[in-house]
C-alpha positions, 0 to 999 in steps of 0.5 A: 746143707741143713734140713730147711735148705732141702731142695725138694724139687731137685730131690724129687727129680733125682729120685724119680729119674732113678726109679725102677718102674714105669712112669704110670704105676699105682706106686708112682709120682701121683701116689708120692704126691698124694702121700705127701699131701695126706701126711702134711694134713695129718701132721697138723693134728699129730704134730709129726715132723713135716720134713720127715713126712715129705721125705717119706712120701718121696722115698717109701715107694721109690725103689719098687720093682713093680706094682705087684708083691715086692716086700723088700721095696721099703728097705730099698727105699730106706737104703736110697735115702741113706745113700742120698743123705749128705749129698742131696739132703741132710737131716739130724740123726734122730729125724733120719732114723724116723725116716729110715724106719718109716720107709723100711717098715711101712708095709710090715708094721701097723704102729711104731709108737713114734708119732712121725713114723705113724703119721707116715704110715697113715699118709700112705694108707689113706691113699689105698683107694687108688688100688680100690682098697678102702682104708679102715680105722683099725689099721690106722696108726694115729688117732687123726688117721682113724678119725679121717677114715671114719669121716670118709666112710660114705665117700666113693672109693674113687673120690677119696683123693678129691675128698681129702684135697677138699679138706 
């Protein structure tokens, strides 16, 4: 199975059906979908690998125990991606390394220096409004992410998703 043959619907169904949290959490499916949207939007400017961005959106919070402090959820999400690679999806080694790194370190690293990984980080950070935390430019990893946060400065926090989807 090559990366252009990934069945993202089936992969999402599998990962979602094996998640560790309740259906309605701030780190659940709505967040995963928004991170994917954010990442694909950013990737148009950053040149990030869109397949890795989409996979990151799916795996990065997939193994959270709850919505509270869970510093090991990223490494668990990375391990799940590794477990499913070759079974439900497959990508080349370099791309998988980016995915694994982005999942593992998305809450511990501000900037990786790898455009695809940094785009994943910003895709997640752009959705901080869902927990009433406004994203700030200095904490974004890409210039595209910083630019977007600067543009949203006058958008009410509860309207950020709607604003992003209007771009």
